[in-house]
PyMOL Python script that loads the backbone (N, CA, C, O; Angstrom):
from pymol import cmd

cmd.read_pdbstr("""\
ATOM      1  N   MET A   1     -31.494 -15.836  20.063  1.00  0.00           N
ATOM      2  CA  MET A   1     -31.600 -15.560  18.673  1.00  0.00           C
ATOM      3  C   MET A   1     -31.082 -16.715  17.839  1.00  0.00           C
ATOM      4  O   MET A   1     -31.185 -16.722  16.612  1.00  0.00           O
ATOM      5  N   ASN A   2     -30.508 -17.713  18.556  1.00  0.00           N
ATOM      6  CA  ASN A   2     -29.900 -18.895  17.745  1.00  0.00           C
ATOM      7  C   ASN A   2     -31.022 -19.707  17.253  1.00  0.00           C
ATOM      8  O   ASN A   2     -31.852 -20.129  18.058  1.00  0.00           O
ATOM      9  N   GLN A   3     -31.126 -19.984  15.880  1.00  0.00           N
ATOM     10  CA  GLN A   3     -32.144 -20.737  15.274  1.00  0.00           C
ATOM     11  C   GLN A   3     -31.552 -22.152  14.768  1.00  0.00           C
ATOM     12  O   GLN A   3     -30.892 -22.236  13.732  1.00  0.00           O
ATOM     13  N   PRO A   4     -31.818 -23.137  15.505  1.00  0.00           N
ATOM     14  CA  PRO A   4     -31.306 -24.516  15.235  1.00  0.00           C
ATOM     15  C   PRO A   4     -31.781 -25.030  13.947  1.00  0.00           C
ATOM     16  O   PRO A   4     -31.101 -25.810  13.280  1.00  0.00           O
ATOM     17  N   ASP A   5     -33.067 -24.559  13.543  1.00  0.00           N
ATOM     18  CA  ASP A   5     -33.621 -25.149  12.243  1.00  0.00           C
ATOM     19  C   ASP A   5     -33.349 -24.380  11.005  1.00  0.00           C
ATOM     20  O   ASP A   5     -33.921 -24.615   9.940  1.00  0.00           O
ATOM     21  N   ALA A   6     -32.427 -23.420  11.182  1.00  0.00           N
ATOM     22  CA  ALA A   6     -32.142 -22.530   9.946  1.00  0.00           C
ATOM     23  C   ALA A   6     -31.193 -23.379   8.991  1.00  0.00           C
ATOM     24  O   ALA A   6     -30.289 -24.087   9.436  1.00  0.00           O
ATOM     25  N   PRO A   7     -31.469 -23.249   7.692  1.00  0.00           N
ATOM     26  CA  PRO A   7     -30.690 -24.002   6.690  1.00  0.00           C
ATOM     27  C   PRO A   7     -29.189 -23.478   6.726  1.00  0.00           C
ATOM     28  O   PRO A   7     -28.931 -22.335   7.103  1.00  0.00           O
ATOM     29  N   ALA A   8     -28.294 -24.306   6.344  1.00  0.00           N
ATOM     30  CA  ALA A   8     -26.942 -23.905   6.223  1.00  0.00           C
ATOM     31  C   ALA A   8     -26.823 -23.019   4.965  1.00  0.00           C
ATOM     32  O   ALA A   8     -27.501 -23.226   3.958  1.00  0.00           O
ATOM     33  N   VAL A   9     -25.945 -22.045   5.077  1.00  0.00           N
ATOM     34  CA  VAL A   9     -25.728 -21.047   4.002  1.00  0.00           C
ATOM     35  C   VAL A   9     -24.721 -21.556   2.973  1.00  0.00           C
ATOM     36  O   VAL A   9     -23.601 -21.873   3.373  1.00  0.00           O
ATOM     37  N   ASP A  10     -25.019 -21.656   1.725  1.00  0.00           N
ATOM     38  CA  ASP A  10     -24.044 -22.091   0.673  1.00  0.00           C
ATOM     39  C   ASP A  10     -23.746 -20.857  -0.078  1.00  0.00           C
ATOM     40  O   ASP A  10     -24.635 -20.313  -0.732  1.00  0.00           O
ATOM     41  N   LEU A  11     -22.463 -20.350  -0.022  1.00  0.00           N
ATOM     42  CA  LEU A  11     -22.058 -19.248  -0.639  1.00  0.00           C
ATOM     43  C   LEU A  11     -21.874 -19.365  -2.096  1.00  0.00           C
ATOM     44  O   LEU A  11     -21.865 -18.350  -2.793  1.00  0.00           O
ATOM     45  N   GLY A  12     -21.716 -20.624  -2.630  1.00  0.00           N
ATOM     46  CA  GLY A  12     -21.632 -20.911  -4.000  1.00  0.00           C
ATOM     47  C   GLY A  12     -20.499 -20.355  -4.733  1.00  0.00           C
ATOM     48  O   GLY A  12     -20.547 -20.261  -5.959  1.00  0.00           O
ATOM     49  N   GLY A  13     -19.459 -19.973  -4.044  1.00  0.00           N
ATOM     50  CA  GLY A  13     -18.263 -19.424  -4.617  1.00  0.00           C
ATOM     51  C   GLY A  13     -17.361 -20.434  -5.310  1.00  0.00           C
ATOM     52  O   GLY A  13     -17.538 -21.640  -5.142  1.00  0.00           O
ATOM     53  N   PRO A  14     -16.404 -19.957  -6.083  1.00  0.00           N
ATOM     54  CA  PRO A  14     -15.527 -20.917  -6.675  1.00  0.00           C
ATOM     55  C   PRO A  14     -14.595 -21.517  -5.691  1.00  0.00           C
ATOM     56  O   PRO A  14     -14.121 -20.892  -4.742  1.00  0.00           O
ATOM     57  N   THR A  15     -14.344 -22.831  -5.981  1.00  0.00           N
ATOM     58  CA  THR A  15     -13.401 -23.546  -5.087  1.00  0.00           C
ATOM     59  C   THR A  15     -11.944 -23.521  -5.630  1.00  0.00           C
ATOM     60  O   THR A  15     -11.742 -23.453  -6.843  1.00  0.00           O
ATOM     61  N   ALA A  16     -11.014 -23.571  -4.801  1.00  0.00           N
ATOM     62  CA  ALA A  16      -9.631 -23.540  -5.150  1.00  0.00           C
ATOM     63  C   ALA A  16      -9.120 -24.783  -5.686  1.00  0.00           C
ATOM     64  O   ALA A  16      -9.283 -25.807  -5.023  1.00  0.00           O
ATOM     65  N   GLU A  17      -8.496 -24.829  -6.851  1.00  0.00           N
ATOM     66  CA  GLU A  17      -8.065 -26.020  -7.436  1.00  0.00           C
ATOM     67  C   GLU A  17      -6.551 -26.115  -7.324  1.00  0.00           C
ATOM     68  O   GLU A  17      -5.866 -25.105  -7.484  1.00  0.00           O
ATOM     69  N   PRO A  18      -5.965 -27.390  -7.033  1.00  0.00           N
ATOM     70  CA  PRO A  18      -4.489 -27.455  -6.864  1.00  0.00           C
ATOM     71  C   PRO A  18      -3.801 -27.097  -8.093  1.00  0.00           C
ATOM     72  O   PRO A  18      -4.253 -27.380  -9.202  1.00  0.00           O
ATOM     73  N   VAL A  19      -2.610 -26.417  -7.885  1.00  0.00           N
ATOM     74  CA  VAL A  19      -1.869 -25.875  -9.017  1.00  0.00           C
ATOM     75  C   VAL A  19      -0.440 -26.556  -8.861  1.00  0.00           C
ATOM     76  O   VAL A  19       0.075 -26.754  -7.761  1.00  0.00           O
ATOM     77  N   SER A  20       0.137 -26.888 -10.056  1.00  0.00           N
ATOM     78  CA  SER A  20       1.465 -27.546 -10.006  1.00  0.00           C
ATOM     79  C   SER A  20       2.496 -26.670  -9.501  1.00  0.00           C
ATOM     80  O   SER A  20       2.341 -25.450  -9.553  1.00  0.00           O
ATOM     81  N   ARG A  21       3.545 -27.200  -9.012  1.00  0.00           N
ATOM     82  CA  ARG A  21       4.769 -26.476  -8.503  1.00  0.00           C
ATOM     83  C   ARG A  21       5.288 -25.594  -9.693  1.00  0.00           C
ATOM     84  O   ARG A  21       5.562 -24.410  -9.496  1.00  0.00           O
ATOM     85  N   GLU A  22       5.415 -26.149 -10.872  1.00  0.00           N
ATOM     86  CA  GLU A  22       6.008 -25.470 -11.963  1.00  0.00           C
ATOM     87  C   GLU A  22       5.132 -24.198 -12.341  1.00  0.00           C
ATOM     88  O   GLU A  22       5.663 -23.144 -12.694  1.00  0.00           O
ATOM     89  N   GLU A  23       3.869 -24.350 -12.252  1.00  0.00           N
ATOM     90  CA  GLU A  23       2.964 -23.179 -12.519  1.00  0.00           C
ATOM     91  C   GLU A  23       3.060 -22.164 -11.546  1.00  0.00           C
ATOM     92  O   GLU A  23       2.963 -20.993 -11.914  1.00  0.00           O
ATOM     93  N   LEU A  24       3.255 -22.466 -10.232  1.00  0.00           N
ATOM     94  CA  LEU A  24       3.475 -21.459  -9.205  1.00  0.00           C
ATOM     95  C   LEU A  24       4.744 -20.717  -9.295  1.00  0.00           C
ATOM     96  O   LEU A  24       4.849 -19.566  -8.871  1.00  0.00           O
ATOM     97  N   ASN A  25       5.733 -21.388  -9.859  1.00  0.00           N
ATOM     98  CA  ASN A  25       7.064 -20.669  -9.951  1.00  0.00           C
ATOM     99  C   ASN A  25       7.302 -20.032 -11.261  1.00  0.00           C
ATOM    100  O   ASN A  25       8.339 -19.405 -11.478  1.00  0.00           O
ATOM    101  N   ARG A  26       6.332 -20.181 -12.174  1.00  0.00           N
ATOM    102  CA  ARG A  26       6.493 -19.487 -13.498  1.00  0.00           C
ATOM    103  C   ARG A  26       6.395 -17.954 -13.298  1.00  0.00           C
ATOM    104  O   ARG A  26       5.591 -17.461 -12.507  1.00  0.00           O
ATOM    105  N   TRP A  27       7.228 -17.241 -14.031  1.00  0.00           N
ATOM    106  CA  TRP A  27       7.181 -15.773 -13.913  1.00  0.00           C
ATOM    107  C   TRP A  27       6.147 -15.229 -14.795  1.00  0.00           C
ATOM    108  O   TRP A  27       6.298 -15.332 -16.013  1.00  0.00           O
ATOM    109  N   LYS A  28       5.100 -14.655 -14.298  1.00  0.00           N
ATOM    110  CA  LYS A  28       3.964 -14.042 -15.115  1.00  0.00           C
ATOM    111  C   LYS A  28       3.892 -12.529 -14.665  1.00  0.00           C
ATOM    112  O   LYS A  28       4.185 -12.181 -13.521  1.00  0.00           O
ATOM    113  N   ARG A  29       3.515 -11.732 -15.568  1.00  0.00           N
ATOM    114  CA  ARG A  29       3.309 -10.330 -15.337  1.00  0.00           C
ATOM    115  C   ARG A  29       1.730 -10.049 -14.893  1.00  0.00           C
ATOM    116  O   ARG A  29       0.809 -10.761 -15.295  1.00  0.00           O
ATOM    117  N   GLY A  30       1.557  -8.971 -14.055  1.00  0.00           N
ATOM    118  CA  GLY A  30       0.279  -8.685 -13.638  1.00  0.00           C
ATOM    119  C   GLY A  30      -0.070  -9.168 -12.328  1.00  0.00           C
ATOM    120  O   GLY A  30       0.797  -9.697 -11.633  1.00  0.00           O
ATOM    121  N   PHE A  31      -1.291  -9.034 -11.910  1.00  0.00           N
ATOM    122  CA  PHE A  31      -1.787  -9.418 -10.575  1.00  0.00           C
ATOM    123  C   PHE A  31      -2.183 -10.867 -10.616  1.00  0.00           C
ATOM    124  O   PHE A  31      -3.373 -11.169 -10.707  1.00  0.00           O
ATOM    125  N   THR A  32      -1.242 -11.771 -10.555  1.00  0.00           N
ATOM    126  CA  THR A  32      -1.452 -13.177 -10.548  1.00  0.00           C
ATOM    127  C   THR A  32      -0.946 -13.769  -9.253  1.00  0.00           C
ATOM    128  O   THR A  32      -0.129 -13.161  -8.561  1.00  0.00           O
ATOM    129  N   PRO A  33      -1.460 -15.028  -8.902  1.00  0.00           N
ATOM    130  CA  PRO A  33      -1.022 -15.650  -7.775  1.00  0.00           C
ATOM    131  C   PRO A  33       0.523 -15.825  -7.803  1.00  0.00           C
ATOM    132  O   PRO A  33       1.173 -15.741  -6.761  1.00  0.00           O
ATOM    133  N   GLN A  34       1.102 -16.070  -9.004  1.00  0.00           N
ATOM    134  CA  GLN A  34       2.555 -16.287  -9.162  1.00  0.00           C
ATOM    135  C   GLN A  34       3.269 -14.991  -8.738  1.00  0.00           C
ATOM    136  O   GLN A  34       4.253 -15.051  -8.001  1.00  0.00           O
ATOM    137  N   ALA A  35       2.772 -13.789  -9.205  1.00  0.00           N
ATOM    138  CA  ALA A  35       3.322 -12.489  -8.778  1.00  0.00           C
ATOM    139  C   ALA A  35       3.227 -12.356  -7.301  1.00  0.00           C
ATOM    140  O   ALA A  35       4.197 -11.905  -6.692  1.00  0.00           O
ATOM    141  N   GLU A  36       2.283 -12.663  -6.748  1.00  0.00           N
ATOM    142  CA  GLU A  36       2.126 -12.611  -5.220  1.00  0.00           C
ATOM    143  C   GLU A  36       3.183 -13.424  -4.468  1.00  0.00           C
ATOM    144  O   GLU A  36       3.776 -12.970  -3.489  1.00  0.00           O
ATOM    145  N   ILE A  37       3.384 -14.600  -4.952  1.00  0.00           N
ATOM    146  CA  ILE A  37       4.407 -15.514  -4.389  1.00  0.00           C
ATOM    147  C   ILE A  37       5.737 -14.891  -4.531  1.00  0.00           C
ATOM    148  O   ILE A  37       6.487 -14.829  -3.557  1.00  0.00           O
ATOM    149  N   TRP A  38       6.111 -14.375  -5.814  1.00  0.00           N
ATOM    150  CA  TRP A  38       7.398 -13.868  -5.996  1.00  0.00           C
ATOM    151  C   TRP A  38       7.586 -12.534  -5.125  1.00  0.00           C
ATOM    152  O   TRP A  38       8.634 -12.275  -4.533  1.00  0.00           O
ATOM    153  N   ASN A  39       6.524 -11.774  -5.118  1.00  0.00           N
ATOM    154  CA  ASN A  39       6.601 -10.561  -4.240  1.00  0.00           C
ATOM    155  C   ASN A  39       6.907 -10.979  -2.718  1.00  0.00           C
ATOM    156  O   ASN A  39       7.758 -10.372  -2.067  1.00  0.00           O
ATOM    157  N   GLY A  40       6.230 -11.953  -2.233  1.00  0.00           N
ATOM    158  CA  GLY A  40       6.504 -12.366  -0.821  1.00  0.00           C
ATOM    159  C   GLY A  40       7.935 -12.838  -0.673  1.00  0.00           C
ATOM    160  O   GLY A  40       8.591 -12.515   0.318  1.00  0.00           O
ATOM    161  N   ARG A  41       8.470 -13.653  -1.708  1.00  0.00           N
ATOM    162  CA  ARG A  41       9.806 -14.240  -1.606  1.00  0.00           C
ATOM    163  C   ARG A  41      10.841 -13.048  -1.558  1.00  0.00           C
ATOM    164  O   ARG A  41      11.705 -12.984  -0.683  1.00  0.00           O
ATOM    165  N   LEU A  42      10.692 -12.089  -2.579  1.00  0.00           N
ATOM    166  CA  LEU A  42      11.637 -11.081  -2.636  1.00  0.00           C
ATOM    167  C   LEU A  42      11.523 -10.150  -1.439  1.00  0.00           C
ATOM    168  O   LEU A  42      12.557  -9.655  -0.990  1.00  0.00           O
ATOM    169  N   ALA A  43      10.377  -9.880  -0.903  1.00  0.00           N
ATOM    170  CA  ALA A  43      10.160  -9.081   0.276  1.00  0.00           C
ATOM    171  C   ALA A  43      10.867  -9.734   1.488  1.00  0.00           C
ATOM    172  O   ALA A  43      11.507  -9.025   2.265  1.00  0.00           O
ATOM    173  N   MET A  44      10.767 -11.059   1.665  1.00  0.00           N
ATOM    174  CA  MET A  44      11.509 -11.756   2.769  1.00  0.00           C
ATOM    175  C   MET A  44      13.032 -11.693   2.612  1.00  0.00           C
ATOM    176  O   MET A  44      13.758 -11.580   3.601  1.00  0.00           O
ATOM    177  N   ILE A  45      13.535 -11.770   1.304  1.00  0.00           N
ATOM    178  CA  ILE A  45      14.867 -11.728   1.098  1.00  0.00           C
ATOM    179  C   ILE A  45      15.356 -10.262   1.411  1.00  0.00           C
ATOM    180  O   ILE A  45      16.440 -10.111   1.974  1.00  0.00           O
ATOM    181  N   GLY A  46      14.621  -9.234   1.075  1.00  0.00           N
ATOM    182  CA  GLY A  46      15.005  -7.885   1.451  1.00  0.00           C
ATOM    183  C   GLY A  46      15.048  -7.544   2.925  1.00  0.00           C
ATOM    184  O   GLY A  46      15.927  -6.856   3.444  1.00  0.00           O
ATOM    185  N   LEU A  47      13.948  -8.126   3.595  1.00  0.00           N
ATOM    186  CA  LEU A  47      13.928  -8.017   4.973  1.00  0.00           C
ATOM    187  C   LEU A  47      15.077  -8.676   5.759  1.00  0.00           C
ATOM    188  O   LEU A  47      15.574  -8.167   6.764  1.00  0.00           O
ATOM    189  N   SER A  48      15.469  -9.878   5.207  1.00  0.00           N
ATOM    190  CA  SER A  48      16.500 -10.649   5.813  1.00  0.00           C
ATOM    191  C   SER A  48      17.845  -9.905   5.703  1.00  0.00           C
ATOM    192  O   SER A  48      18.665  -9.857   6.619  1.00  0.00           O
ATOM    193  N   VAL A  49      17.995  -9.319   4.477  1.00  0.00           N
ATOM    194  CA  VAL A  49      19.286  -8.574   4.264  1.00  0.00           C
ATOM    195  C   VAL A  49      19.324  -7.320   5.050  1.00  0.00           C
ATOM    196  O   VAL A  49      20.393  -6.954   5.541  1.00  0.00           O
ATOM    197  N   ALA A  50      18.252  -6.642   5.204  1.00  0.00           N
ATOM    198  CA  ALA A  50      18.180  -5.453   6.078  1.00  0.00           C
ATOM    199  C   ALA A  50      18.496  -5.712   7.513  1.00  0.00           C
ATOM    200  O   ALA A  50      19.298  -5.034   8.156  1.00  0.00           O
ATOM    201  N   ILE A  51      17.785  -6.787   8.010  1.00  0.00           N
ATOM    202  CA  ILE A  51      18.171  -7.120   9.428  1.00  0.00           C
ATOM    203  C   ILE A  51      19.550  -7.531   9.672  1.00  0.00           C
ATOM    204  O   ILE A  51      20.145  -7.171  10.688  1.00  0.00           O
ATOM    205  N   LEU A  52      20.119  -8.325   8.714  1.00  0.00           N
ATOM    206  CA  LEU A  52      21.501  -8.766   8.683  1.00  0.00           C
ATOM    207  C   LEU A  52      22.387  -7.577   8.681  1.00  0.00           C
ATOM    208  O   LEU A  52      23.314  -7.514   9.489  1.00  0.00           O
ATOM    209  N   ALA A  53      22.164  -6.642   7.837  1.00  0.00           N
ATOM    210  CA  ALA A  53      22.983  -5.323   7.776  1.00  0.00           C
ATOM    211  C   ALA A  53      22.926  -4.652   9.089  1.00  0.00           C
ATOM    212  O   ALA A  53      23.973  -4.231   9.580  1.00  0.00           O
ATOM    213  N   ILE A  54      21.782  -4.510   9.713  1.00  0.00           N
ATOM    214  CA  ILE A  54      21.709  -3.800  10.953  1.00  0.00           C
ATOM    215  C   ILE A  54      22.572  -4.429  12.018  1.00  0.00           C
ATOM    216  O   ILE A  54      23.354  -3.805  12.736  1.00  0.00           O
ATOM    217  N   VAL A  55      22.337  -5.805  12.047  1.00  0.00           N
ATOM    218  CA  VAL A  55      23.081  -6.570  13.130  1.00  0.00           C
ATOM    219  C   VAL A  55      24.631  -6.410  12.922  1.00  0.00           C
ATOM    220  O   VAL A  55      25.375  -6.141  13.864  1.00  0.00           O
ATOM    221  N   LEU A  56      25.066  -6.587  11.664  1.00  0.00           N
ATOM    222  CA  LEU A  56      26.501  -6.477  11.390  1.00  0.00           C
ATOM    223  C   LEU A  56      27.046  -4.997  11.710  1.00  0.00           C
ATOM    224  O   LEU A  56      28.116  -4.812  12.291  1.00  0.00           O
ATOM    225  N   LEU A  57      26.281  -4.060  11.313  1.00  0.00           N
ATOM    226  CA  LEU A  57      26.717  -2.650  11.579  1.00  0.00           C
ATOM    227  C   LEU A  57      26.754  -2.373  13.073  1.00  0.00           C
ATOM    228  O   LEU A  57      27.555  -1.567  13.546  1.00  0.00           O
ATOM    229  N   ARG A  58      25.909  -3.024  13.786  1.00  0.00           N
ATOM    230  CA  ARG A  58      25.957  -2.730  15.404  1.00  0.00           C
ATOM    231  C   ARG A  58      27.166  -3.358  15.892  1.00  0.00           C
ATOM    232  O   ARG A  58      27.811  -2.854  16.811  1.00  0.00           O
ATOM    233  N   LEU A  59      27.517  -4.476  15.297  1.00  0.00           N
ATOM    234  CA  LEU A  59      28.683  -5.129  15.920  1.00  0.00           C
ATOM    235  C   LEU A  59      29.977  -4.522  15.611  1.00  0.00           C
ATOM    236  O   LEU A  59      30.940  -4.773  16.335  1.00  0.00           O
ATOM    237  N   VAL A  60      30.091  -3.709  14.553  1.00  0.00           N
ATOM    238  CA  VAL A  60      31.305  -3.064  14.148  1.00  0.00           C
ATOM    239  C   VAL A  60      31.548  -1.809  14.927  1.00  0.00           C
ATOM    240  O   VAL A  60      32.550  -1.128  14.705  1.00  0.00           O
TER     241      VAL A  60
END
""", "prot")
cmd.dss("prot")
cmd.show_as("cartoon", "prot")
cmd.util.cbc("prot")
cmd.orient("prot")
């Protein structure tokens, strides 16, 4: 079923444009890429603190 003569599919979607570091770190409200970045950062901090607390409490 492989058709070597079939044309390539162009999805025609938007391409990602580079964003400056200042723009990514800016605090914006709503569902924005900046909010997703901050959400990930804060989630990793919370996870790290939780793991550290578990390890420290097991040692005591």
